[in-house]
PADRENMAR-195953 format. One record per atom (N, C-alpha, C, CB): x, y, z. Coordinates in steps of 0.001 Angstrom, whole numbers, plus 500000, padded with zeros to 6 digits. Glycine has a CB too. Example, Ala and Ser with C-alpha at 12.3 -4.5 7.8 and 13.67 -1.06 7.14 Angstrom:
<rs>
513190494310507800 512300495500507800 513200496700507800 511308495527509046 512850497750507080 513670498940507140 512900500030507870 514084499402505725 
</rs>
This chain:
<rs>
513688507654505474 512862506457505568 512961505852506976 513288505422504500 514168505881507529 514332505361508893 513554506205509896 515820505325509279 513596507517509703 512855508416510604 511352508133510502 513153509913510261 510869507978509271 509444507704509072 509059506344509652 509094507757507577 509951505362509530 509660504045510091 509566504124511612 510738503027509674 510435504932512222 510360505074513679 509027505712514083 511547505925514207 508599506713513338 507286507325513617 506174506295513473 507024508521512669 506289505469512461 505309504402512237 505267503465513447 505649503606510946 506446503102513949 506513502226515119 505914502886516356 507955501829515395 506026504196516448 505498504914517610 503986505062517572 506132506278517702 503385504808516427 501937504951516304 501234503779516978 501524505045514822 500408504051517981 499703502950518648 498690502244517738 498992503473519879 498343502873516625 497431502211515684 498112501009515039 496955503201514597 499410501133514754 500150500074514078 500940499192515037 501082500675513067 501423499757516142 502301499025517047 501970499391518489 503787499324516736 501689498381519277 501361498626520694 502463498121521629 500029497948521054 503552497625521065 504634497077521893 505840498003521865 505034495664521410 506187498531523027 507339499436523110 508643498683522871 507378500133524480 508646497365523115 509862496579522894 510301496624521431 509640495127523327 509335496698520511 509678496762519086 510430498059518785 508399496662518208 510040499141519424 510735500419519240 512142500332519820 509946501578519905 512260499706520993 513583499561521614 514510498716520746 513455498931523009 513997497641520176 514805496804519294 515217497583518049 514034495533518898 514281498325517485 514612499122516306 515688500163516637 513350499814515757 515534500845517770 516517501863518164 517907501239518321 516088502548519484 517954500056518900 519215499359519084 519849499021517731 519005498085519911 519052498485516829 519564498126515507 519969499362514710 518517497329514734 519176500412514805 519479501644514073 520783502269514575 518320502650514211 520983502242515885 522210502800516456 523434502070515901 522183502707518001 523368500757515831 524500499992515299 524665500203513798 524319498505515596 523555500398513104 523626500661511667 524292502007511404 522219500630511039 523901503032512160 524480504372511978 525967504404512340 523719505396512828 526350503650513376 527755503605513802 528578502648512944 527848503190515269 527908501959512044 528559500977511179 529268499905512005 529558501670510241 528640499559513141 529197498537514020 528371497263513887 529229499026515497 528951496131514240 528204494870514100 526999494828515035 529122493673514382 526017494095514605 524799493929515409 525171493175516679 523676493167514608 524629493572517827 524992492890519079 524491491445519094 524421493653520287 525131490646519913 524687489263520110 523288489265520721 525684488480521019 522605488160520562 521219488071521039 521101488370522534 520655486684520751 522022487824523323 521954488014524777 522113489484525150 523035487176525478 523030490170524461 523251491596524745 522038492419524312 524528492105524028 521479492097523162 520291492808522689 519128492572523643 519915492357521260 518973491333524082 517876490995524995 518000491772526300 517856489481525280 519210491822526850 519378492525528131 519153494022527974 520778492267528705 519450494572526796 519192495994526552 517694496273526474 519880496449525258 516962495371525865 515525495585525647 514709495213526874 515045494776524448 514998494067527460 514175493551528563 514862493693529924 513838492087528315 515919494425530004 516726494739531193 516965493547532122 516060495833531970 516188493379533166 516512492417534228 515970491010533991 515986492921535529 515174490805532975 514607489468532736 515692488506532261 513461489537531695 515591487242532646 516557486258532146 516359486046530638 516411484908532910 517456485723529953 517429485577528498 516410484522528072 518823485206527972 515574484912527085 514569484006526511 514663484147524989 513098484338527040 515308483174524364 515553483232522925 514244483304522138 516367482017522480 513258482551522567 511966482542521865 511322483923521903 511015481498522488 511358484565523037 510759485894523189 511455486907522271 510845486360524665 512773486837522207 513517487752521349 513219487472519877 515024487636521619 513172486197519498 512860485869518102 511453486324517728 513003484359517863 510519486223518640 509153486700518373 509153488217518172 508198486310519537 509936488924518978 510032490379518845 510693490745517514 510829490985520028 511733490036517149 512396490284515868 511431490028514710 513652489397515726 510659488982514818 509672488657513785 508618489755513688 509001487300514082 508179490241514840 507184491308514837 507752492582514207 506701491591516267 509003492913514516 509625494104513932 509752493951512418 511012494357514562 510103492764511959 510187492516510521 508810492661509872 510765491112510246 507794492155510529 506425492280510004 506006493755509952 505426491467510880 506323494516510971 506008495943510982 506772496681509881 506337496553512354 508011496291509630 508785496913508557 508135496624507205 510248496407508573 507662495401507017 506967495060505776 505688495860505599 506650493581505744 504927495996506678 503699496790506612 504019498251506297 502918496688507940 505071498767506913 505482500150506663 505803500355505191 506699500517507527 506576499446504615 506933499568503200 505695499504502315 507922498466502800 504755498640502668 503517498538501887 502703499830501980 502672497345502373 502623500398503164 501883501656503352 502561502778502582 501782502021504855 503892502849502651 504626503876501910 504365503754500416 506131503774502194 504417502534499902 504184502302498478 502747502668498099 504474500830498118 501807502306498960 500396502610498725 500163504115498653 499527501996499825 500759504843499575 500553506291499631 501305507036498538 500976506818500979 502340506405497962 503102507057496895 502273507222495629 504361506261496585 501306506338495418 500414506417494263 499182507214494698 500018504975493729 499045508422494193 497971509310494640 496579508749494372 498105510648493967 496444507922493352 495124507412492987 494659506309493939 495145506887491555 495567505474494406 495171504316495215 494415504685496493 496391503520495580 494921505623497311 494156505961498517 492753506484498205 494909506997499328 492636507290497149 491307507803496782 490406506671496303 491424508885495686 490969505728495564 490167504607495086 489651503767496262 490992503731494123 490534503489497210 490135502692498370 489141503458499249 491371502293499193 489338504762499361 488386505576500105 487022505525499429 488882507031500219 487008505629498114 485744505526497377 485039504202497632 485991505693495886 485794503118497637 485207501801497923 484593501770499321 486274500695497791 485336502305500290 484849502308501671 483580503153501806 485939502835502621 483564504293501141 482383505164501212 481182504516500525 482684506531500566 481424503875499384 480325503189498685 479744502079499549 480813502610497341 480598501291500169 480134500190501016 479309500700502193 481322499378501527 479606501904502647 478877502488503777 477693503339503324 479818503332504623 477469503327502002 476353504044501394 476389505545501680 475048503465501884 477592506111501686 477787507544501877 477958508169500488 479035507843502809 476849508280499786 476849508635498375 477404510026498128 475457508541497823 477057511007498951 477540512373498753 479060512410498849 476912513331499789 479587511772499880 481042511742500058 481705510923498946 481405511156501444 481040509844498530 481568509051497432 481673509893496167 480687507823497185 480648510674495885 480649511502494674 481817512483494671 479327512266494550 482072513115495812 483191514058495905 484520513336495733 483164514800497251 484666512188496380 485903511411496262 486096510929494838 485890510217497226 485016510523494200 485077510066492815 485521511197491888 483712509519492371 485021512395492134 485429513561491335 486909513883491564 484554514794491685 487353513799492829 488769514032493138 489651512992492450 489003513999494664 489195511748492455 489945510677491811 490028510901490305 489302509320492110 488916511275489696 488911511537488251 489899512646487907 487492511918487769 489951513681488737 490886514788488502 492328514308488644 490611515952489485 492601513515489679 493955512985489870 494367512143488671 494039512147491163 493456511294488200 493775510438487061 494021511270485804 492644509431486816 493191512280485588 493357513131484402 494665513913484436 492186514097484282 495169514212485628 496406514979485765 497665514112485711 496383515745487060 497487512799485659 498661511940485576 499341512115484222 498275510465485803 500661512182484221 501362512457482961 501389511277481993 502767512875483255 501281510040482495 501393508870481634 500047508188481441 502396507887482212 499844507713480248 498639506942479938 499085505499479698 497866507535478679 499534504865480763 500046503510480665 498990502505481139 501340503364481486 499389501258481251 498448500200481638 497861500453483025 499142498836481609 498680500939483941 498173501229485291 497115502329485260 499328501641486221 497339503337484436 496374504425484305 495012503879483860 496887505485483301 495013503058482807 493742502539482294 493102501540483256 493956501881480936 493910500807483986 493377499908485015 492690500722486114 494509499030485618 493341501791486554 492756502646487590 491482503323487100 493765503703488039 491486503757485843 490278504376485290 489113503389485274 490546504897483870 489417502152484884 488378501120484882 487858500877486307 488927499801484277 488760500732487260 488339500469488640 487521501624489207 489558500215489525 487875502853488857 487098504021489302 485702503981488689 487817505347488918 485617503637487420 484310503537486759 483483502392487337 484489503341485247 484152501323487700 483446500187488309 482813500599489635 484412498997488526 483527501387490425 482957501870491694 481764502790491441 484028502614492521 481858503631490417 480719504489490063 479518503637489653 481103505462488917 479779502608488863 478702501714488449 478074501029489658 479225500666487457 478894500535490561 478370499856491757 477515500798492595 479522499300492609 477933502050492685 477137503036493420 475800503270492718 477911504367493558 475849503432491409 474607503624490644 473708502396490767 474921503907489154 474296501223490757 473529499977490897 472843499922492262 474451498744490711 473593500269493296 473020500271494652 471859501241494769 474089500627495682 471917502330494007 470864503343494052 469780503086492996 471467504735493850 469915501989492277 468956501603491221 468904502646490104 467547501412491819 470096503187489755 470169504208488715 471098503791487574 470639505528489312 471116502505487271 471996502004486220 471377502269484854 472269500496486407 472214502767483945 471777502996482575 472620502119481655 471895504509482184 472043501734480521 472744500806479625 474053501382479099 471849500436478457 474114502696478874 475354503280478363 476483503185479386 475128504738477973 476122503156480692 477146502976481716 477793501612481578 476548503141483119 476985500604481290 477520499254481132 478435499162479926 476388498245481003 478068499816478836 478914499787477643 480223500536477884 478169500395476444 480147501675478537 481357502451478840 482274501651479769 480987503817479489 481692500969480734 482461500140481657 483158499007480901 481547499568482760 482429498381479987 483011497314479170 484141497844478295 481934496663478295 483957499023477718 484998499626476882 486259499933477698 484472500912476224 486064500424478906 487222500726479754 487952499457480170 486786501504480996 487209498388480415 487842497112480740 488656496610479544 486776496064481151 488099496733478349 488823496329477134 490113497139476978 487926496510475884 490018498437477190 491201499301477058 492258498925478091 490811500788477216 491820498692479328 492761498305480385 493428496970480028 492033498200481759 492650496025479552 493201494717479190 494175494836478022 492072493739478836 493793495573477005 494641495677475818 495938496432476099 493881496362474698 495884497466476930 497120498171477267 498034497272478096 496810499475478033 497454496482478989 498259495542479775 498862494472478855 497395494879480892 498076494008477892 498545492999476945 499661493576476066 497374492491476068 499527494812475637 500557495477474843 501839495635475659 500060496851474354 501697496004476903 502842496131477811 503573494792477912 502382496608479220 502811493722478095 503394492388478202 504098491995476897 502305491354478555 503505492317475762 504111492006474472 505439492754474305 503145492366473324 505484493989474756 506733494766474677 507825494125475535 506493496229475128 507459493650476705 508430492963477563 508945491708476882 507805492609478922 508048490934476288 508450489714475590 509391490031474426 507213488961475080 509072491058473640 509943491437472523 511306491931473019 509270492523471668 511295492681474095 512533493169474667 513397492002475148 512244494136475819 512785491062475810 513504489880476316 514057489063475134 512557488992477204 513244488945474113 513671488197472916 514861488872472260 512513488074471904 514840490195472180 515948490933471555 517244490775472368 515585492435471421 517132490772473684 518305490627474543 518825489191474489 517967491024475999 517926488240474463 518330486834474450 518919486473473107 517141485918474771 
</rs>
């Protein structure tokens, strides 16, 4: 994870400040050596070499590194769920009216969802959201049929009821423990 985070920091798409990489390298070195984190003045002189100490500048850099770490964790979590990137790609393609590409992405998403081992609340929520994107595409193309609306409503009901059942199980579990 640390190696991947460093790669993330090196990507100019996500981070354009080399100081953030230098700060991370400094912190990682101390973490690996199991040594205490250096004082602010020492860290500042390592990162900004000859510049006089500026506490505000260092705190801003630390804040930026923390923000980048949060974004990295969010991206990692997003990519861990195979359905989410395809769903978001489908939304982007639909918004750009790239119907052919949307259709292929929608088919890939349907296959990914069908191959998932669990039929839990998240599964039914994702199925509903995928169907909603298909409906929106059909609507944009003026090809909406009444059965699509009923199927969409049924999927929303299933997603809601599975989520409600999940919540009820948590409540019963909490009640049993309490």
